[in-house]
C-alpha positions as a Markdown table, in Angstrom:
| # | Residue | x | y | z |
|---|---|---|---|---|
| 1 | Met | -12.8 | -198.2 | 71.9 |
| 2 | Arg | -11.2 | -195.3 | 70.2 |
| 3 | Arg | -9.1 | -195.8 | 67.1 |
| 4 | Arg | -7.5 | -192.7 | 65.6 |
| 5 | Glu | -4.7 | -192.1 | 63.3 |
| 6 | Phe | -2.8 | -188.8 | 63.6 |
| 7 | Ile | -0.6 | -187.6 | 60.8 |
| 8 | Ala | 1.8 | -185.0 | 62.3 |
| 9 | Gly | 2.2 | -182.9 | 59.2 |
| 10 | Phe | -1.5 | -182.3 | 58.7 |
| 11 | Gly | -3.6 | -179.8 | 60.6 |
| 12 | Ser | -6.1 | -182.4 | 61.9 |
| 13 | Ala | -6.5 | -186.1 | 62.7 |
| 14 | Ala | -7.0 | -188.3 | 59.7 |
| 15 | Ala | -7.4 | -192.1 | 59.4 |
| 16 | Trp | -4.6 | -193.7 | 57.4 |
| 17 | Pro | -6.3 | -195.6 | 54.5 |
| 18 | Leu | -5.7 | -199.3 | 54.4 |
| 19 | Ser | -5.2 | -199.0 | 50.6 |
| 20 | Gly | -2.5 | -196.4 | 51.3 |
| 21 | Leu | -0.7 | -198.8 | 53.5 |
| 22 | Ala | -0.8 | -201.6 | 50.9 |
| 23 | Gln | 0.6 | -199.2 | 48.3 |
| 24 | Ser | 3.4 | -198.0 | 50.6 |
| 25 | Ala | 4.7 | -201.3 | 52.0 |
| 26 | Ala | 8.0 | -199.7 | 52.9 |
| 27 | Ile | 6.4 | -197.4 | 55.5 |
| 28 | Pro | 6.5 | -199.1 | 58.9 |
| 29 | Val | 3.5 | -199.1 | 61.2 |
| 30 | Val | 3.8 | -198.6 | 65.0 |
| 31 | Gly | 0.9 | -199.8 | 67.1 |
| 32 | Tyr | 0.5 | -197.5 | 70.1 |
| 33 | Val | -1.6 | -198.7 | 73.0 |
| 34 | Ser | -1.8 | -196.6 | 76.2 |
| 35 | Ser | -3.3 | -197.1 | 79.7 |
| 36 | Leu | -3.7 | -193.3 | 79.7 |
| 37 | Thr | -6.3 | -191.1 | 78.0 |
| 38 | Gln | -5.6 | -189.2 | 74.9 |
| 39 | Ala | -6.0 | -185.8 | 76.7 |
| 40 | His | -3.3 | -186.7 | 79.2 |
| 41 | Ser | -0.9 | -187.9 | 76.6 |
| 42 | Val | -0.5 | -184.8 | 74.5 |
| 43 | Arg | 2.8 | -183.5 | 76.0 |
| 44 | Ser | 4.3 | -187.0 | 76.3 |
| 45 | Asp | 3.3 | -188.0 | 72.8 |
| 46 | Ala | 5.2 | -184.9 | 71.5 |
| 47 | Ala | 8.3 | -186.2 | 73.3 |
| 48 | Leu | 7.8 | -189.6 | 71.7 |
| 49 | Arg | 7.7 | -188.1 | 68.2 |
| 50 | Arg | 10.8 | -186.1 | 69.1 |
| 51 | Gly | 12.7 | -189.3 | 69.9 |
| 52 | Leu | 11.4 | -191.0 | 66.8 |
| 53 | Ser | 12.5 | -188.0 | 64.7 |
| 54 | Glu | 16.0 | -188.2 | 66.0 |
| 55 | Met | 16.1 | -191.8 | 64.9 |
| 56 | Gly | 15.0 | -190.7 | 61.4 |
| 57 | Tyr | 11.3 | -191.5 | 61.6 |
| 58 | Val | 8.7 | -188.7 | 61.1 |
| 59 | Glu | 5.0 | -189.6 | 61.4 |
| 60 | Gly | 3.2 | -189.0 | 58.2 |
| 61 | Arg | 6.4 | -189.0 | 56.1 |
| 62 | Asn | 8.1 | -192.4 | 56.6 |
| 63 | Leu | 6.1 | -193.7 | 59.6 |
| 64 | Ser | 2.5 | -194.5 | 60.5 |
| 65 | Ile | 1.3 | -194.8 | 64.0 |
| 66 | Arg | -2.0 | -196.4 | 65.0 |
| 67 | Tyr | -3.0 | -194.7 | 68.3 |
| 68 | His | -5.2 | -196.4 | 70.9 |
| 69 | Trp | -5.9 | -194.7 | 74.2 |
| 70 | Ile | -8.3 | -195.9 | 76.9 |
| 71 | Thr | -11.4 | -193.9 | 77.7 |
| 72 | Asp | -11.9 | -195.0 | 81.3 |
| 73 | Arg | -11.2 | -198.7 | 82.0 |
| 74 | Tyr | -8.3 | -201.0 | 81.5 |
| 75 | Asp | -10.6 | -203.8 | 80.2 |
| 76 | Glu | -10.6 | -202.0 | 76.9 |
| 77 | Leu | -6.9 | -202.8 | 76.4 |
| 78 | Pro | -6.9 | -206.4 | 75.2 |
| 79 | Ala | -9.2 | -205.6 | 72.3 |
| 80 | Met | -7.0 | -202.7 | 71.3 |
| 81 | Val | -3.9 | -204.9 | 71.3 |
| 82 | Ala | -5.7 | -207.7 | 69.4 |
| 83 | Glu | -6.5 | -205.2 | 66.7 |
| 84 | Leu | -2.9 | -204.2 | 66.4 |
| 85 | Val | -1.8 | -207.9 | 66.3 |
| 86 | His | -4.4 | -208.6 | 63.6 |
| 87 | Arg | -3.0 | -205.8 | 61.5 |
| 88 | Gln | 0.6 | -207.2 | 62.0 |
| 89 | Val | 2.1 | -203.8 | 62.9 |
| 90 | Asp | 5.9 | -203.7 | 62.9 |
| 91 | Val | 6.3 | -202.6 | 66.6 |
| 92 | Ile | 3.8 | -202.3 | 69.5 |
| 93 | Leu | 4.5 | -199.4 | 71.9 |
| 94 | Ala | 2.8 | -200.2 | 75.2 |
| 95 | Ile | 2.3 | -197.3 | 77.7 |
| 96 | Gly | 1.7 | -198.3 | 81.4 |
| 97 | Pro | 1.6 | -201.6 | 83.2 |
| 98 | Pro | -1.9 | -202.7 | 82.1 |
| 99 | Ala | -1.1 | -202.0 | 78.4 |
| 100 | Thr | 2.2 | -203.8 | 78.7 |
| 101 | Ile | 0.5 | -206.9 | 80.3 |
| 102 | Ala | -2.1 | -206.9 | 77.5 |
| 103 | Ala | 0.6 | -206.6 | 74.8 |
| 104 | Lys | 2.8 | -209.3 | 76.2 |
| 105 | Gly | -0.1 | -211.7 | 76.5 |
| 106 | Ala | -1.2 | -211.0 | 72.9 |
| 107 | Thr | 2.0 | -211.8 | 70.9 |
| 108 | Gln | 5.3 | -213.5 | 71.2 |
| 109 | Thr | 6.5 | -212.4 | 67.7 |
| 110 | Ile | 5.8 | -208.7 | 67.2 |
| 111 | Pro | 8.4 | -206.6 | 69.0 |
| 112 | Ile | 7.1 | -204.7 | 72.0 |
| 113 | Val | 8.6 | -201.6 | 73.5 |
| 114 | Phe | 7.1 | -200.5 | 76.9 |
| 115 | Val | 7.0 | -197.4 | 79.1 |
| 116 | Thr | 6.0 | -198.6 | 82.5 |
| 117 | Gly | 6.2 | -197.4 | 86.1 |
| 118 | Ala | 6.1 | -201.0 | 87.4 |
| 119 | Asp | 9.2 | -203.0 | 88.0 |
| 120 | Pro | 9.6 | -205.0 | 84.7 |
| 121 | Ile | 11.2 | -208.0 | 86.4 |
| 122 | Lys | 8.9 | -208.2 | 89.3 |
| 123 | Phe | 5.9 | -208.1 | 87.0 |
| 124 | Gly | 7.4 | -210.6 | 84.6 |
| 125 | Phe | 7.8 | -208.3 | 81.6 |
| 126 | Val | 11.4 | -209.2 | 81.1 |
| 127 | Ala | 13.9 | -211.8 | 82.4 |
| 128 | Ser | 16.5 | -209.2 | 83.3 |
| 129 | Phe | 17.4 | -205.6 | 82.7 |
| 130 | Asn | 20.5 | -206.2 | 80.7 |
| 131 | Lys | 19.2 | -209.2 | 78.7 |
| 132 | Pro | 15.4 | -208.8 | 78.5 |
| 133 | Gly | 14.9 | -211.9 | 76.3 |
| 134 | Gly | 11.9 | -212.6 | 74.1 |
| 135 | Asn | 10.2 | -209.9 | 72.0 |
| 136 | Ile | 9.9 | -207.2 | 74.7 |
| 137 | Thr | 12.0 | -204.4 | 76.2 |
| 138 | Gly | 11.5 | -200.8 | 77.1 |
| 139 | Ile | 11.7 | -198.0 | 79.6 |
| 140 | Trp | 11.2 | -198.3 | 83.4 |
| 141 | Met | 9.9 | -195.1 | 84.9 |
| 142 | Val | 10.5 | -196.3 | 88.5 |
| 143 | Leu | 7.2 | -195.0 | 89.8 |
| 144 | Thr | 5.7 | -197.7 | 92.0 |
| 145 | Thr | 8.9 | -198.2 | 94.0 |
| 146 | Leu | 8.8 | -194.6 | 95.2 |
| 147 | Thr | 6.0 | -195.2 | 97.7 |
| 148 | Glu | 8.2 | -195.0 | 100.8 |
| 149 | Lys | 9.9 | -191.8 | 99.6 |
| 150 | Arg | 6.5 | -190.1 | 98.9 |
| 151 | Leu | 5.2 | -191.1 | 102.3 |
| 152 | Gln | 8.2 | -189.6 | 104.0 |
| 153 | Leu | 7.8 | -186.4 | 102.1 |
| 154 | Leu | 4.1 | -186.2 | 103.2 |
| 155 | His | 5.1 | -186.9 | 106.7 |
| 156 | Asp | 7.8 | -184.2 | 106.6 |
| 157 | Leu | 5.0 | -181.8 | 105.4 |
| 158 | Leu | 2.4 | -183.0 | 108.0 |
| 159 | Pro | 4.4 | -184.5 | 110.9 |
| 160 | Lys | 1.2 | -184.6 | 113.1 |
| 161 | Ala | -0.9 | -186.6 | 110.6 |
| 162 | Glu | -2.3 | -189.7 | 112.1 |
| 163 | Leu | -4.4 | -191.1 | 109.3 |
| 164 | Ile | -3.6 | -191.1 | 105.6 |
| 165 | Gly | -5.9 | -192.2 | 102.8 |
| 166 | Leu | -4.3 | -194.3 | 100.1 |
| 167 | Leu | -6.2 | -194.1 | 96.7 |
| 168 | Val | -5.7 | -197.1 | 94.6 |
| 169 | Asn | -7.2 | -198.6 | 91.5 |
| 170 | Pro | -8.0 | -202.3 | 92.4 |
| 171 | Ser | -8.1 | -203.2 | 88.7 |
| 172 | Ser | -4.5 | -202.3 | 88.3 |
| 173 | Pro | -1.7 | -204.8 | 88.7 |
| 174 | Val | 0.4 | -202.3 | 90.7 |
| 175 | Ala | -2.3 | -201.6 | 93.3 |
| 176 | Glu | -1.5 | -204.4 | 95.8 |
| 177 | Pro | 2.3 | -203.9 | 95.8 |
| 178 | Gln | 1.8 | -200.2 | 96.6 |
| 179 | Ile | -0.7 | -201.0 | 99.4 |
| 180 | Arg | 1.8 | -203.3 | 101.0 |
| 181 | Glu | 4.7 | -200.9 | 100.6 |
| 182 | Leu | 2.8 | -198.0 | 102.0 |
| 183 | Gln | 1.4 | -199.9 | 105.0 |
| 184 | Ala | 4.9 | -201.1 | 105.9 |
| 185 | Ala | 6.4 | -197.6 | 105.6 |
| 186 | Ala | 3.5 | -196.1 | 107.6 |
| 187 | Gln | 4.0 | -198.6 | 110.4 |
| 188 | Val | 7.6 | -197.4 | 110.8 |
| 189 | Leu | 6.4 | -193.8 | 111.0 |
| 190 | Gly | 3.6 | -194.6 | 113.4 |
| 191 | Val | 0.9 | -193.6 | 110.9 |
| 192 | Lys | -2.3 | -195.4 | 110.1 |
| 193 | Val | -3.5 | -196.0 | 106.5 |
| 194 | Thr | -7.0 | -196.3 | 105.1 |
| 195 | Val | -7.3 | -197.8 | 101.6 |
| 196 | Leu | -9.7 | -196.1 | 99.2 |
| 197 | Lys | -10.6 | -197.8 | 95.9 |
| 198 | Ala | -11.5 | -196.2 | 92.5 |
| 199 | Ile | -11.8 | -198.1 | 89.3 |
| 200 | Thr | -13.2 | -195.2 | 87.3 |
| 201 | Glu | -13.6 | -191.5 | 87.7 |
| 202 | Asn | -17.1 | -192.1 | 88.9 |
| 203 | Asp | -15.7 | -193.6 | 92.1 |
| 204 | Phe | -13.7 | -190.5 | 93.1 |
| 205 | Asp | -16.5 | -188.7 | 94.9 |
| 206 | Gln | -17.2 | -191.7 | 97.1 |
| 207 | Ala | -13.5 | -192.0 | 97.9 |
| 208 | Phe | -13.3 | -188.4 | 99.1 |
| 209 | Ala | -16.5 | -188.7 | 101.0 |
| 210 | Ser | -15.0 | -191.7 | 102.9 |
| 211 | Leu | -11.9 | -189.6 | 103.6 |
| 212 | Ala | -14.1 | -186.9 | 105.2 |
| 213 | Arg | -16.1 | -189.5 | 107.2 |
| 214 | Gln | -12.9 | -191.0 | 108.6 |
| 215 | Arg | -11.3 | -187.6 | 109.3 |
| 216 | Ala | -8.2 | -188.5 | 107.4 |
| 217 | Asn | -5.4 | -185.9 | 107.6 |
| 218 | Ala | -4.0 | -186.4 | 104.1 |
| 219 | Leu | -4.3 | -188.3 | 100.8 |
| 220 | Phe | -1.6 | -190.4 | 99.1 |
| 221 | Val | -2.6 | -190.9 | 95.4 |
| 222 | Ser | -0.9 | -194.1 | 94.2 |
| 223 | Ala | 1.0 | -194.3 | 90.9 |
| 224 | Asp | -1.6 | -195.4 | 88.4 |
| 225 | Pro | -2.4 | -194.4 | 84.8 |
| 226 | Leu | -6.1 | -193.8 | 85.6 |
| 227 | Phe | -5.2 | -191.2 | 88.3 |
| 228 | Ala | -2.6 | -189.6 | 86.0 |
| 229 | Ser | -5.3 | -189.2 | 83.3 |
| 230 | Lys | -7.8 | -187.8 | 85.7 |
| 231 | Gly | -5.5 | -185.6 | 87.6 |
| 232 | Gln | -7.4 | -182.3 | 87.3 |
| 233 | Arg | -10.5 | -184.0 | 88.8 |
| 234 | Leu | -8.5 | -185.4 | 91.7 |
| 235 | Val | -6.9 | -182.0 | 92.4 |
| 236 | Thr | -10.3 | -180.3 | 92.3 |
| 237 | Leu | -11.8 | -182.7 | 94.8 |
| 238 | Ala | -8.8 | -182.4 | 97.1 |
| 239 | Ala | -9.3 | -178.6 | 97.1 |
| 240 | Gln | -13.0 | -178.9 | 97.7 |
| 241 | His | -12.3 | -181.2 | 100.7 |
| 242 | Ser | -9.3 | -179.1 | 101.9 |
| 243 | Met | -7.3 | -182.3 | 101.7 |
| 244 | Pro | -3.5 | -182.2 | 101.5 |
| 245 | Ala | -2.4 | -184.7 | 98.9 |
| 246 | Ile | 0.8 | -186.1 | 97.3 |
| 247 | Tyr | 0.9 | -187.2 | 93.7 |
| 248 | Glu | 3.3 | -189.0 | 91.2 |
| 249 | Phe | 3.7 | -186.3 | 88.5 |
| 250 | Arg | 4.3 | -182.6 | 88.3 |
| 251 | Asp | 1.2 | -182.3 | 86.1 |
| 252 | Phe | -0.9 | -182.6 | 89.3 |
| 253 | Val | 0.9 | -179.7 | 91.0 |
| 254 | Glu | 0.7 | -177.6 | 87.9 |
| 255 | Ala | -3.0 | -178.1 | 88.0 |
| 256 | Gly | -3.2 | -176.9 | 91.6 |
| 257 | Gly | -2.2 | -180.0 | 93.5 |
| 258 | Leu | 0.0 | -179.6 | 96.7 |
| 259 | Ile | 3.1 | -181.8 | 96.1 |
| 260 | Ser | 4.5 | -184.4 | 93.7 |
| 261 | Tyr | 7.5 | -186.6 | 93.6 |
| 262 | Gly | 8.4 | -188.9 | 90.7 |
| 263 | Thr | 10.1 | -189.2 | 87.4 |
| 264 | Val | 9.6 | -187.1 | 84.3 |
| 265 | Leu | 7.0 | -188.9 | 82.1 |
| 266 | Ser | 8.0 | -187.2 | 78.9 |
| 267 | Asp | 11.6 | -188.4 | 79.4 |
| 268 | Gly | 10.3 | -192.0 | 79.2 |
| 269 | Tyr | 8.4 | -191.4 | 76.0 |
| 270 | Tyr | 11.4 | -189.7 | 74.5 |
| 271 | Arg | 13.6 | -192.6 | 75.2 |
| 272 | Ala | 10.9 | -195.0 | 74.0 |
| 273 | Gly | 10.9 | -193.1 | 70.7 |
| 274 | His | 14.6 | -193.9 | 70.4 |
| 275 | Tyr | 14.0 | -197.6 | 71.2 |
| 276 | Val | 11.2 | -197.9 | 68.7 |
| 277 | Gly | 13.4 | -196.3 | 66.1 |
| 278 | Arg | 16.2 | -198.8 | 66.8 |
| 279 | Val | 13.8 | -201.8 | 66.6 |
| 280 | Leu | 12.5 | -200.5 | 63.2 |
| 281 | Lys | 16.1 | -200.3 | 62.0 |
| 282 | Gly | 16.6 | -203.9 | 62.8 |
| 283 | Thr | 17.8 | -204.2 | 66.4 |
| 284 | Ala | 16.3 | -207.1 | 68.2 |
| 285 | Thr | 14.4 | -206.3 | 71.4 |
| 286 | Ala | 16.4 | -209.0 | 73.2 |
| 287 | Asp | 19.5 | -207.0 | 72.5 |
| 288 | Leu | 18.1 | -203.7 | 74.0 |
| 289 | Pro | 18.6 | -203.6 | 77.8 |
| 290 | Val | 15.7 | -202.1 | 79.8 |
| 291 | Glu | 16.5 | -198.4 | 80.4 |
| 292 | Gln | 15.7 | -196.8 | 83.7 |
| 293 | Val | 14.6 | -193.2 | 84.0 |
| 294 | Asp | 16.6 | -192.0 | 86.9 |
| 295 | Lys | 15.7 | -188.3 | 86.9 |
| 296 | Phe | 13.4 | -187.5 | 89.8 |
| 297 | Glu | 11.7 | -184.2 | 90.7 |
| 298 | Leu | 10.0 | -182.8 | 93.7 |
| 299 | Val | 7.5 | -180.1 | 92.9 |
| 300 | Ile | 5.6 | -178.0 | 95.5 |
| 301 | Asn | 2.7 | -175.6 | 95.0 |
| 302 | Val | 3.1 | -172.9 | 97.7 |
| 303 | Lys | -0.2 | -171.2 | 96.7 |
| 304 | Thr | -2.1 | -174.4 | 97.4 |
| 305 | Ala | -0.3 | -174.8 | 100.7 |
| 306 | Arg | -1.4 | -171.4 | 101.7 |
| 307 | Ala | -5.0 | -172.1 | 100.8 |
| 308 | Leu | -4.8 | -175.2 | 103.0 |
| 309 | Gly | -3.2 | -173.2 | 105.8 |
| 310 | Leu | 0.0 | -175.2 | 105.6 |
| 311 | Ala | 3.5 | -173.8 | 106.1 |
| 312 | Ile | 6.0 | -175.7 | 104.0 |
| 313 | Pro | 9.2 | -176.5 | 106.0 |
| 314 | Asp | 12.2 | -174.6 | 104.8 |
| 315 | Lys | 14.1 | -177.9 | 104.4 |
| 316 | Leu | 11.5 | -179.2 | 102.1 |
| 317 | Leu | 11.5 | -176.0 | 100.0 |
| 318 | Ala | 15.2 | -176.2 | 99.8 |
| 319 | Thr | 15.2 | -179.7 | 98.3 |
| 320 | Ala | 12.4 | -179.0 | 95.8 |
| 321 | Asp | 13.2 | -179.0 | 92.2 |
| 322 | Glu | 10.5 | -176.4 | 91.5 |
| 323 | Val | 8.3 | -174.3 | 93.7 |
| 324 | Ile | 5.1 | -173.0 | 92.2 |
| 325 | Glu | 4.0 | -169.7 | 93.7 |
């Protein structure tokens, strides 16, 4: 379990001394726990700090943040949250469905602000969007509900595809809903789906080997923090296996992936920064409605398409928010 304190005004990471916290009781502490790895969170964490700054909170000046990122597995999360609860932080910021579940199960008193791609009502995070209730609210990234749209985009790109591999993380609470949604959408399009499972990065090679054995025509990477954190590895394997794939975030396409459709992750972190700031200023989580990130973007890598021998339909190119040459 990694526990690191980063003070933004300093040139390197430094642990915040407990004695310093005791002497500076007025400085609030945010407990940050993420289902993503630290390396994948750099850009988004900058957006978080921007949102906090606009609310008057600057890390290292009048705010301390205790950062916790996973290294590989979601079973690390409960211990991370327990440490934050033990320290009685002022607010817990939970990134991703697994982290949100861990935080909600650990405390009913410390305010929790989440950033999640899973439907907050369906997964029991809140009672309603307008009146969350309890000690939890946050930002919904609307990722896991885009399964049907992503499959349609993949079908538009590969209309003759007969078998599509679906990569899921079975340890994730959002895996089964996405499997059901994709299978239902695939049935409408007359496409078959084979489910591939990966709990850690070590499972990726086996998943791609299975795709090759089954002669799958394309890969659908489900919305999951593990896959987002290990995007470069997935993109590399897709290239090695000449496998067209669709992903949830533009980061995959910037790294050489073929196509992505989803919300802007940094936008969710930025809004979460505002929400954390409002909670620190005294607003109850029950009075903060769940915000929905409704900005979607379609990104296509034409260079990758050429390497795969694919011609991107003009209609798809015309609707893309960005085309990477």
